[in-house]
Biopython code that builds the backbone (N, CA, C, O; Angstrom):
import numpy as np
from Bio.PDB.StructureBuilder import StructureBuilder

atoms = [
    (1, "UNK", "N", (-87.766, 141.044, 161.998)),
    (1, "UNK", "CA", (-88.807, 140.884, 161.013)),
    (1, "UNK", "C", (-88.716, 142.055, 160.022)),
    (1, "UNK", "O", (-88.595, 143.212, 160.424)),
    (2, "UNK", "N", (-88.774, 141.745, 158.761)),
    (2, "UNK", "CA", (-88.673, 142.775, 157.724)),
    (2, "UNK", "C", (-89.974, 143.569, 157.656)),
    (2, "UNK", "O", (-91.068, 143.030, 157.824)),
    (3, "UNK", "N", (-89.821, 144.848, 157.409)),
    (3, "UNK", "CA", (-90.987, 145.714, 157.311)),
    (3, "UNK", "C", (-91.578, 145.618, 155.905)),
    (3, "UNK", "O", (-90.853, 145.613, 154.911)),
    (4, "UNK", "N", (-92.869, 145.542, 155.844)),
    (4, "UNK", "CA", (-93.567, 145.432, 154.572)),
    (4, "UNK", "C", (-93.671, 146.792, 153.904)),
    (4, "UNK", "O", (-93.941, 147.799, 154.559)),
    (5, "UNK", "N", (-93.457, 146.814, 152.604)),
    (5, "UNK", "CA", (-93.624, 148.056, 151.856)),
    (5, "UNK", "C", (-95.082, 148.192, 151.459)),
    (5, "UNK", "O", (-95.716, 147.217, 151.057)),
    (6, "UNK", "N", (-95.605, 149.385, 151.572)),
    (6, "UNK", "CA", (-97.006, 149.615, 151.251)),
    (6, "UNK", "C", (-97.181, 150.281, 149.900)),
    (6, "UNK", "O", (-98.073, 151.113, 149.734)),
    (7, "UNK", "N", (-96.356, 149.936, 148.945)),
    (7, "UNK", "CA", (-96.544, 150.450, 147.594)),
    (7, "UNK", "C", (-97.753, 149.768, 146.991)),
    (7, "UNK", "O", (-97.833, 148.540, 146.946)),
    (8, "UNK", "N", (-98.684, 150.568, 146.532)),
    (8, "UNK", "CA", (-99.872, 149.973, 145.927)),
    (8, "UNK", "C", (-99.832, 150.233, 144.423)),
    (8, "UNK", "O", (-99.519, 151.335, 143.973)),
    (9, "UNK", "N", (-100.153, 149.203, 143.671)),
    (9, "UNK", "CA", (-100.170, 149.279, 142.215)),
    (9, "UNK", "C", (-101.555, 148.855, 141.739)),
    (9, "UNK", "O", (-102.186, 147.975, 142.324)),
    (10, "UNK", "N", (-102.004, 149.484, 140.688)),
    (10, "UNK", "CA", (-103.285, 149.050, 140.132)),
    (10, "UNK", "C", (-103.056, 147.786, 139.304)),
    (10, "UNK", "O", (-101.958, 147.538, 138.805)),
    (11, "UNK", "N", (-104.097, 147.016, 139.175)),
    (11, "UNK", "CA", (-103.995, 145.777, 138.402)),
    (11, "UNK", "C", (-103.669, 146.094, 136.950)),
    (11, "UNK", "O", (-102.920, 145.361, 136.303)),
    (12, "UNK", "N", (-104.233, 147.190, 136.435)),
    (12, "UNK", "CA", (-103.967, 147.582, 135.050)),
    (12, "UNK", "C", (-102.483, 147.862, 134.837)),
    (12, "UNK", "O", (-101.912, 147.433, 133.835)),
    (13, "UNK", "N", (-101.847, 148.583, 135.776)),
    (13, "UNK", "CA", (-100.422, 148.870, 135.662)),
    (13, "UNK", "C", (-99.591, 147.592, 135.725)),
    (13, "UNK", "O", (-98.627, 147.430, 134.978)),
    (14, "UNK", "N", (-99.972, 146.697, 136.615)),
    (14, "UNK", "CA", (-99.242, 145.433, 136.733)),
    (14, "UNK", "C", (-99.372, 144.588, 135.466)),
    (14, "UNK", "O", (-98.402, 143.974, 135.021)),
    (15, "UNK", "N", (-100.580, 144.562, 134.887)),
    (15, "UNK", "CA", (-100.786, 143.798, 133.655)),
    (15, "UNK", "C", (-99.987, 144.400, 132.500)),
    (15, "UNK", "O", (-99.388, 143.664, 131.716)),
    (16, "UNK", "N", (-99.972, 145.719, 132.389)),
    (16, "UNK", "CA", (-99.209, 146.381, 131.332)),
    (16, "UNK", "C", (-97.719, 146.047, 131.458)),
    (16, "UNK", "O", (-97.052, 145.760, 130.464)),
    (17, "UNK", "N", (-97.212, 146.089, 132.685)),
    (17, "UNK", "CA", (-95.805, 145.753, 132.921)),
    (17, "UNK", "C", (-95.525, 144.303, 132.546)),
    (17, "UNK", "O", (-94.516, 144.011, 131.905)),
    (18, "UNK", "N", (-96.408, 143.401, 132.941)),
    (18, "UNK", "CA", (-96.247, 141.982, 132.638)),
    (18, "UNK", "C", (-96.250, 141.747, 131.131)),
    (18, "UNK", "O", (-95.430, 140.985, 130.619)),
    (19, "UNK", "N", (-97.176, 142.405, 130.413)),
    (19, "UNK", "CA", (-97.275, 142.247, 128.963)),
    (19, "UNK", "C", (-96.008, 142.744, 128.279)),
    (19, "UNK", "O", (-95.510, 142.095, 127.359)),
    (20, "UNK", "N", (-95.483, 143.881, 128.713)),
    (20, "UNK", "CA", (-94.267, 144.432, 128.105)),
    (20, "UNK", "C", (-93.050, 143.568, 128.407)),
    (20, "UNK", "O", (-92.239, 143.309, 127.517)),
    (21, "UNK", "N", (-92.913, 143.119, 129.652)),
    (21, "UNK", "CA", (-91.741, 142.331, 130.045)),
    (21, "UNK", "C", (-91.708, 140.981, 129.326)),
    (21, "UNK", "O", (-90.629, 140.462, 129.041)),
    (22, "UNK", "N", (-92.854, 140.422, 129.037)),
    (22, "UNK", "CA", (-92.913, 139.105, 128.406)),
    (22, "UNK", "C", (-93.187, 139.161, 126.911)),
    (22, "UNK", "O", (-93.446, 138.134, 126.283)),
    (23, "UNK", "N", (-93.132, 140.365, 126.338)),
    (23, "UNK", "CA", (-93.285, 140.570, 124.893)),
    (23, "UNK", "C", (-94.580, 139.939, 124.364)),
    (23, "UNK", "O", (-94.572, 139.194, 123.384)),
    (24, "UNK", "N", (-95.683, 140.255, 125.035)),
    (24, "UNK", "CA", (-96.981, 139.698, 124.662)),
    (24, "UNK", "C", (-97.883, 140.700, 123.956)),
    (24, "UNK", "O", (-99.055, 140.411, 123.715)),
    (25, "UNK", "N", (-97.359, 141.867, 123.623)),
    (25, "UNK", "CA", (-98.208, 142.928, 123.086)),
    (25, "UNK", "C", (-98.825, 142.563, 121.738)),
    (25, "UNK", "O", (-99.972, 142.925, 121.478)),
    (26, "UNK", "N", (-98.100, 141.861, 120.882)),
    (26, "UNK", "CA", (-98.670, 141.484, 119.576)),
    (26, "UNK", "C", (-99.876, 140.573, 119.741)),
    (26, "UNK", "O", (-100.894, 140.769, 119.076)),
    (27, "UNK", "N", (-99.778, 139.601, 120.599)),
    (27, "UNK", "CA", (-100.889, 138.691, 120.843)),
    (27, "UNK", "C", (-102.079, 139.391, 121.468)),
    (27, "UNK", "O", (-103.227, 139.098, 121.133)),
    (28, "UNK", "N", (-101.807, 140.312, 122.372)),
    (28, "UNK", "CA", (-102.887, 141.064, 123.010)),
    (28, "UNK", "C", (-103.582, 141.964, 121.993)),
    (28, "UNK", "O", (-104.800, 142.133, 122.039)),
    (29, "UNK", "N", (-102.807, 142.541, 121.071)),
    (29, "UNK", "CA", (-103.408, 143.382, 120.036)),
    (29, "UNK", "C", (-104.343, 142.565, 119.152)),
    (29, "UNK", "O", (-105.413, 143.041, 118.771)),
    (30, "UNK", "N", (-103.944, 141.340, 118.827)),
    (30, "UNK", "CA", (-104.790, 140.493, 117.983)),
    (30, "UNK", "C", (-106.134, 140.216, 118.649)),
    (30, "UNK", "O", (-107.174, 140.237, 117.992)),
    (31, "UNK", "N", (-106.109, 139.960, 119.936)),
    (31, "UNK", "CA", (-107.342, 139.687, 120.671)),
    (31, "UNK", "C", (-108.189, 140.948, 120.774)),
    (31, "UNK", "O", (-109.400, 140.906, 120.559)),
    (32, "UNK", "N", (-107.555, 142.065, 121.101)),
    (32, "UNK", "CA", (-108.283, 143.316, 121.270)),
    (32, "UNK", "C", (-108.877, 143.814, 119.961)),
    (32, "UNK", "O", (-109.963, 144.394, 119.956)),
    (33, "UNK", "N", (-108.177, 143.594, 118.847)),
    (33, "UNK", "CA", (-108.691, 144.048, 117.553)),
    (33, "UNK", "C", (-109.989, 143.328, 117.214)),
    (33, "UNK", "O", (-110.939, 143.954, 116.744)),
    (34, "UNK", "N", (-110.040, 142.038, 117.444)),
    (34, "UNK", "CA", (-111.262, 141.286, 117.143)),
    (34, "UNK", "C", (-112.424, 141.749, 118.017)),
    (34, "UNK", "O", (-113.541, 141.920, 117.528)),
    (35, "UNK", "N", (-112.164, 141.950, 119.302)),
    (35, "UNK", "CA", (-113.204, 142.439, 120.208)),
    (35, "UNK", "C", (-113.664, 143.838, 119.787)),
    (35, "UNK", "O", (-114.860, 144.128, 119.777)),
    (36, "UNK", "N", (-112.717, 144.691, 119.445)),
    (36, "UNK", "CA", (-113.037, 146.063, 119.061)),
    (36, "UNK", "C", (-113.857, 146.085, 117.780)),
    (36, "UNK", "O", (-114.813, 146.855, 117.678)),
    (37, "UNK", "N", (-113.505, 145.258, 116.801)),
    (37, "UNK", "CA", (-114.263, 145.189, 115.543)),
    (37, "UNK", "C", (-115.728, 144.849, 115.825)),
    (37, "UNK", "O", (-116.634, 145.519, 115.328)),
    (38, "UNK", "N", (-115.950, 143.814, 116.617)),
    (38, "UNK", "CA", (-117.318, 143.386, 116.899)),
    (38, "UNK", "C", (-118.093, 144.441, 117.691)),
    (38, "UNK", "O", (-119.281, 144.651, 117.445)),
    (39, "UNK", "N", (-117.433, 145.099, 118.630)),
    (39, "UNK", "CA", (-118.112, 146.114, 119.436)),
    (39, "UNK", "C", (-118.414, 147.375, 118.633)),
    (39, "UNK", "O", (-119.500, 147.942, 118.755)),
    (40, "UNK", "N", (-117.466, 147.814, 117.817)),
    (40, "UNK", "CA", (-117.629, 149.068, 117.087)),
    (40, "UNK", "C", (-118.576, 148.928, 115.907)),
    (40, "UNK", "O", (-119.331, 149.857, 115.618)),
    (41, "UNK", "N", (-118.558, 147.812, 115.229)),
    (41, "UNK", "CA", (-119.375, 147.643, 114.038)),
    (41, "UNK", "C", (-120.791, 147.185, 114.353)),
    (41, "UNK", "O", (-121.686, 147.317, 113.518)),
    (42, "UNK", "N", (-120.995, 146.661, 115.522)),
    (42, "UNK", "CA", (-122.335, 146.263, 115.924)),
    (42, "UNK", "C", (-122.705, 144.870, 115.458)),
    (42, "UNK", "O", (-121.961, 144.237, 114.709)),
    (43, "UNK", "N", (-123.854, 144.397, 115.902)),
    (43, "UNK", "CA", (-124.257, 143.019, 115.592)),
    (43, "UNK", "C", (-124.577, 142.786, 114.119)),
    (43, "UNK", "O", (-124.418, 141.667, 113.630)),
    (44, "UNK", "N", (-125.024, 143.816, 113.402)),
    (44, "UNK", "CA", (-125.351, 143.643, 111.982)),
    (44, "UNK", "C", (-124.133, 143.277, 111.159)),
    (44, "UNK", "O", (-124.194, 142.377, 110.321)),
    (45, "UNK", "N", (-123.027, 143.968, 111.392)),
    (45, "UNK", "CA", (-121.787, 143.681, 110.662)),
    (45, "UNK", "C", (-121.130, 142.424, 111.231)),
    (45, "UNK", "O", (-120.575, 141.620, 110.482)),
    (46, "UNK", "N", (-121.191, 142.257, 112.544)),
    (46, "UNK", "CA", (-120.552, 141.102, 113.185)),
    (46, "UNK", "C", (-121.131, 139.781, 112.687)),
    (46, "UNK", "O", (-120.409, 138.789, 112.594)),
    (47, "UNK", "N", (-122.427, 139.756, 112.366)),
    (47, "UNK", "CA", (-123.021, 138.506, 111.874)),
    (47, "UNK", "C", (-122.530, 138.145, 110.479)),
    (47, "UNK", "O", (-122.528, 136.972, 110.106)),
    (48, "UNK", "N", (-122.117, 139.136, 109.711)),
    (48, "UNK", "CA", (-121.602, 138.879, 108.362)),
    (48, "UNK", "C", (-120.082, 138.753, 108.326)),
    (48, "UNK", "O", (-119.507, 138.512, 107.265)),
    (49, "UNK", "N", (-119.430, 138.913, 109.475)),
    (49, "UNK", "CA", (-117.977, 138.794, 109.562)),
    (49, "UNK", "C", (-117.622, 137.342, 109.859)),
    (49, "UNK", "O", (-118.078, 136.768, 110.848)),
    (50, "UNK", "N", (-116.805, 136.757, 108.993)),
    (50, "UNK", "CA", (-116.417, 135.364, 109.205)),
    (50, "UNK", "C", (-115.038, 135.236, 109.847)),
    (50, "UNK", "O", (-114.752, 134.237, 110.506)),
    (51, "UNK", "N", (-114.176, 136.252, 109.657)),
    (51, "UNK", "CA", (-112.829, 136.173, 110.201)),
    (51, "UNK", "C", (-112.248, 137.562, 110.387)),
    (51, "UNK", "O", (-112.436, 138.443, 109.547)),
    (52, "UNK", "N", (-111.532, 137.755, 111.509)),
    (52, "UNK", "CA", (-110.813, 139.001, 111.791)),
    (52, "UNK", "C", (-109.384, 138.601, 112.127)),
    (52, "UNK", "O", (-109.141, 137.911, 113.117)),
    (53, "UNK", "N", (-108.431, 139.040, 111.290)),
    (53, "UNK", "CA", (-107.031, 138.684, 111.507)),
    (53, "UNK", "C", (-106.167, 139.937, 111.456)),
    (53, "UNK", "O", (-106.422, 140.845, 110.666)),
    (54, "UNK", "N", (-105.147, 139.979, 112.300)),
    (54, "UNK", "CA", (-104.171, 141.067, 112.302)),
    (54, "UNK", "C", (-102.813, 140.479, 111.952)),
    (54, "UNK", "O", (-102.291, 139.623, 112.667)),
    (55, "UNK", "N", (-102.243, 140.951, 110.835)),
    (55, "UNK", "CA", (-100.927, 140.474, 110.404)),
    (55, "UNK", "C", (-100.068, 141.672, 110.035)),
    (55, "UNK", "O", (-100.346, 142.357, 109.051)),
    (56, "UNK", "N", (-99.035, 141.927, 110.812)),
    (56, "UNK", "CA", (-98.071, 143.001, 110.528)),
    (56, "UNK", "C", (-98.745, 144.337, 110.223)),
    (56, "UNK", "O", (-98.526, 144.915, 109.159)),
    (57, "UNK", "N", (-99.552, 144.821, 111.139)),
    (57, "UNK", "CA", (-100.248, 146.102, 111.022)),
    (57, "UNK", "C", (-101.291, 146.132, 109.908)),
    (57, "UNK", "O", (-101.767, 147.207, 109.541)),
    (58, "UNK", "N", (-101.653, 144.979, 109.367)),
    (58, "UNK", "CA", (-102.704, 144.884, 108.362)),
    (58, "UNK", "C", (-103.870, 144.110, 108.957)),
    (58, "UNK", "O", (-103.718, 142.967, 109.387)),
    (59, "UNK", "N", (-105.027, 144.743, 108.975)),
    (59, "UNK", "CA", (-106.228, 144.102, 109.479)),
    (59, "UNK", "C", (-106.968, 143.484, 108.295)),
    (59, "UNK", "O", (-107.337, 144.178, 107.347)),
    (60, "UNK", "N", (-107.177, 142.180, 108.363)),
    (60, "UNK", "CA", (-107.845, 141.454, 107.285)),
    (60, "UNK", "C", (-109.201, 140.994, 107.811)),
    (60, "UNK", "O", (-109.287, 140.203, 108.750)),
    (61, "UNK", "N", (-110.248, 141.505, 107.188)),
    (61, "UNK", "CA", (-111.615, 141.187, 107.578)),
    (61, "UNK", "C", (-112.253, 140.381, 106.455)),
    (61, "UNK", "O", (-112.306, 140.843, 105.315)),
    (62, "UNK", "N", (-112.734, 139.192, 106.761)),
    (62, "UNK", "CA", (-113.442, 138.386, 105.776)),
    (62, "UNK", "C", (-114.934, 138.505, 106.046)),
    (62, "UNK", "O", (-115.405, 138.264, 107.157)),
    (63, "UNK", "N", (-115.658, 138.879, 105.013)),
    (63, "UNK", "CA", (-117.104, 139.077, 105.108)),
    (63, "UNK", "C", (-117.816, 138.124, 104.159)),
    (63, "UNK", "O", (-117.277, 137.761, 103.113)),
    (64, "UNK", "N", (-119.032, 137.718, 104.527)),
    (64, "UNK", "CA", (-119.785, 136.843, 103.642)),
    (64, "UNK", "C", (-120.850, 137.605, 102.855)),
    (64, "UNK", "O", (-121.727, 136.995, 102.243)),
    (65, "UNK", "N", (-120.775, 138.936, 102.869)),
    (65, "UNK", "CA", (-121.718, 139.773, 102.129)),
    (65, "UNK", "C", (-120.948, 140.738, 101.237)),
    (65, "UNK", "O", (-120.221, 141.601, 101.728)),
    (66, "UNK", "N", (-121.109, 140.592, 99.938)),
    (66, "UNK", "CA", (-120.405, 141.476, 99.009)),
    (66, "UNK", "C", (-120.933, 142.904, 99.084)),
    (66, "UNK", "O", (-120.178, 143.851, 98.861)),
    (67, "UNK", "N", (-122.198, 143.073, 99.390)),
    (67, "UNK", "CA", (-122.786, 144.407, 99.517)),
    (67, "UNK", "C", (-122.175, 145.132, 100.716)),
    (67, "UNK", "O", (-121.808, 146.303, 100.618)),
    (68, "UNK", "N", (-122.070, 144.439, 101.837)),
    (68, "UNK", "CA", (-121.471, 145.023, 103.035)),
    (68, "UNK", "C", (-120.001, 145.339, 102.804)),
    (68, "UNK", "O", (-119.511, 146.378, 103.245)),
    (69, "UNK", "N", (-119.297, 144.448, 102.116)),
    (69, "UNK", "CA", (-117.884, 144.662, 101.805)),
    (69, "UNK", "C", (-117.708, 145.955, 101.008)),
    (69, "UNK", "O", (-116.799, 146.739, 101.283)),
    (70, "UNK", "N", (-118.566, 146.171, 100.036)),
    (70, "UNK", "CA", (-118.509, 147.377, 99.204)),
    (70, "UNK", "C", (-118.807, 148.624, 100.041)),
    (70, "UNK", "O", (-118.125, 149.640, 99.903)),
    (71, "UNK", "N", (-119.820, 148.552, 100.906)),
    (71, "UNK", "CA", (-120.171, 149.690, 101.759)),
    (71, "UNK", "C", (-119.025, 150.050, 102.695)),
    (71, "UNK", "O", (-118.693, 151.226, 102.844)),
    (72, "UNK", "N", (-118.414, 149.046, 103.330)),
    (72, "UNK", "CA", (-117.330, 149.306, 104.266)),
    (72, "UNK", "C", (-116.071, 149.804, 103.568)),
    (72, "UNK", "O", (-115.266, 150.511, 104.175)),
    (73, "UNK", "N", (-115.890, 149.441, 102.294)),
    (73, "UNK", "CA", (-114.683, 149.860, 101.577)),
    (73, "UNK", "C", (-114.622, 151.375, 101.403)),
    (73, "UNK", "O", (-113.538, 151.936, 101.246)),
    (74, "UNK", "N", (-115.779, 152.041, 101.428)),
    (74, "UNK", "CA", (-115.792, 153.496, 101.298)),
    (74, "UNK", "C", (-115.252, 154.194, 102.545)),
    (74, "UNK", "O", (-114.811, 155.341, 102.464)),
    (75, "UNK", "N", (-115.281, 153.527, 103.686)),
    (75, "UNK", "CA", (-114.843, 154.161, 104.923)),
    (75, "UNK", "C", (-113.641, 153.496, 105.559)),
    (75, "UNK", "O", (-113.519, 153.492, 106.784)),
    (76, "UNK", "N", (-112.749, 152.932, 104.753)),
    (76, "UNK", "CA", (-111.588, 152.222, 105.298)),
    (76, "UNK", "C", (-110.739, 153.095, 106.217)),
    (76, "UNK", "O", (-110.364, 152.669, 107.310)),
    (77, "UNK", "N", (-110.434, 154.327, 105.771)),
    (77, "UNK", "CA", (-109.585, 155.212, 106.576)),
    (77, "UNK", "C", (-110.238, 155.539, 107.911)),
    (77, "UNK", "O", (-109.569, 155.594, 108.942)),
    (78, "UNK", "N", (-111.536, 155.753, 107.883)),
    (78, "UNK", "CA", (-112.261, 156.066, 109.110)),
    (78, "UNK", "C", (-112.269, 154.861, 110.052)),
    (78, "UNK", "O", (-112.116, 155.021, 111.263)),
    (79, "UNK", "N", (-112.443, 153.667, 109.510)),
    (79, "UNK", "CA", (-112.439, 152.449, 110.324)),
    (79, "UNK", "C", (-111.079, 152.253, 110.985)),
    (79, "UNK", "O", (-111.006, 151.934, 112.172)),
    (80, "UNK", "N", (-110.003, 152.441, 110.224)),
    (80, "UNK", "CA", (-108.644, 152.307, 110.763)),
    (80, "UNK", "C", (-108.436, 153.283, 111.904)),
    (80, "UNK", "O", (-107.929, 152.915, 112.964)),
    (81, "UNK", "N", (-108.833, 154.534, 111.682)),
    (81, "UNK", "CA", (-108.650, 155.560, 112.708)),
    (81, "UNK", "C", (-109.458, 155.238, 113.959)),
    (81, "UNK", "O", (-108.957, 155.387, 115.074)),
    (82, "UNK", "N", (-110.702, 154.800, 113.787)),
    (82, "UNK", "CA", (-111.554, 154.493, 114.936)),
    (82, "UNK", "C", (-110.990, 153.328, 115.759)),
    (82, "UNK", "O", (-111.001, 153.378, 116.989)),
    (83, "UNK", "N", (-110.509, 152.303, 115.097)),
    (83, "UNK", "CA", (-109.967, 151.148, 115.820)),
    (83, "UNK", "C", (-108.674, 151.523, 116.524)),
    (83, "UNK", "O", (-108.465, 151.140, 117.675)),
    (84, "UNK", "N", (-107.801, 152.270, 115.846)),
    (84, "UNK", "CA", (-106.560, 152.710, 116.487)),
    (84, "UNK", "C", (-106.838, 153.607, 117.686)),
    (84, "UNK", "O", (-106.161, 153.499, 118.709)),
    (85, "UNK", "N", (-107.825, 154.488, 117.573)),
    (85, "UNK", "CA", (-108.188, 155.345, 118.699)),
    (85, "UNK", "C", (-108.710, 154.516, 119.868)),
    (85, "UNK", "O", (-108.389, 154.783, 121.026)),
    (86, "UNK", "N", (-109.505, 153.524, 119.555)),
    (86, "UNK", "CA", (-110.065, 152.664, 120.602)),
    (86, "UNK", "C", (-108.970, 151.866, 121.312)),
    (86, "UNK", "O", (-109.028, 151.672, 122.526)),
    (87, "UNK", "N", (-107.975, 151.406, 120.555)),
    (87, "UNK", "CA", (-106.885, 150.626, 121.138)),
    (87, "UNK", "C", (-105.835, 151.506, 121.794)),
    (87, "UNK", "O", (-105.045, 151.028, 122.608)),
    (88, "UNK", "N", (-105.820, 152.789, 121.446)),
    (88, "UNK", "CA", (-104.866, 153.714, 122.049)),
    (88, "UNK", "C", (-103.458, 153.587, 121.505)),
    (88, "UNK", "O", (-102.505, 154.015, 122.156)),
    (89, "UNK", "N", (-103.309, 153.014, 120.338)),
    (89, "UNK", "CA", (-101.987, 152.822, 119.739)),
    (89, "UNK", "C", (-102.148, 152.679, 118.230)),
    (89, "UNK", "O", (-103.242, 152.380, 117.753)),
    (90, "UNK", "N", (-101.077, 152.887, 117.477)),
    (90, "UNK", "CA", (-101.089, 152.746, 116.024)),
    (90, "UNK", "C", (-100.868, 151.265, 115.695)),
    (90, "UNK", "O", (-99.773, 150.853, 115.312)),
    (91, "UNK", "N", (-101.937, 150.480, 115.854)),
    (91, "UNK", "CA", (-101.857, 149.039, 115.652)),
    (91, "UNK", "C", (-102.109, 148.678, 114.193)),
    (91, "UNK", "O", (-101.510, 147.736, 113.674)),
    (92, "UNK", "N", (-102.993, 149.425, 113.527)),
    (92, "UNK", "CA", (-103.398, 149.098, 112.161)),
    (92, "UNK", "C", (-102.996, 150.228, 111.217)),
    (92, "UNK", "O", (-103.239, 151.402, 111.499)),
    (93, "UNK", "N", (-102.379, 149.862, 110.094)),
    (93, "UNK", "CA", (-102.045, 150.863, 109.080)),
    (93, "UNK", "C", (-102.759, 150.578, 107.759)),
    (93, "UNK", "O", (-102.841, 151.454, 106.898)),
    (94, "UNK", "N", (-103.276, 149.353, 107.592)),
    (94, "UNK", "CA", (-103.933, 148.974, 106.351)),
    (94, "UNK", "C", (-105.101, 148.056, 106.673)),
    (94, "UNK", "O", (-105.034, 147.245, 107.596)),
    (95, "UNK", "N", (-106.194, 148.197, 105.886)),
    (95, "UNK", "CA", (-107.384, 147.373, 106.077)),
    (95, "UNK", "C", (-107.710, 146.673, 104.766)),
    (95, "UNK", "O", (-107.825, 147.309, 103.719)),
    (96, "UNK", "N", (-107.858, 145.353, 104.838)),
    (96, "UNK", "CA", (-108.239, 144.577, 103.667)),
    (96, "UNK", "C", (-109.584, 143.918, 103.964)),
    (96, "UNK", "O", (-109.733, 143.199, 104.953)),
    (97, "UNK", "N", (-110.547, 144.173, 103.103)),
    (97, "UNK", "CA", (-111.867, 143.556, 103.215)),
    (97, "UNK", "C", (-111.964, 142.441, 102.182)),
    (97, "UNK", "O", (-111.946, 142.706, 100.980)),
    (98, "UNK", "N", (-112.064, 141.230, 102.628)),
    (98, "UNK", "CA", (-112.094, 140.084, 101.715)),
    (98, "UNK", "C", (-113.413, 139.363, 101.788)),
    (98, "UNK", "O", (-113.614, 138.372, 101.086)),
]
sb = StructureBuilder()
sb.init_structure("model")
sb.init_model(0)
sb.init_chain("A")
sb.init_seg("    ")
for serial, (resi, resn, name, xyz) in enumerate(atoms, 1):
    if name == "N":
        sb.init_residue(resn, " ", resi, " ")
    sb.init_atom(name, np.array(xyz, "f"), 0.0, 1.0, " ", f" {name:<3s}", serial, name[0])
structure = sb.get_structure()
């Protein structure tokens, strides 16, 4: 009878390995960016957000409030930095508010 190995791995490590081996990181980033946007900006901004898309390191946010769009445009660099810090990687390099 073969002896069982008692190597223990955390689920997080196993998921990270699975994502890297199957080249799923881009899709995971798209999902995480949308969740992060809603969590970081809060319910006030989330209610005026109609679409969150990530395309080639460009985050495209569609808003239905021109006043909010103008307010957020003043802090684009800060928003990019906050989202990248939250994701733990340089996922976003440009932010477009539409």
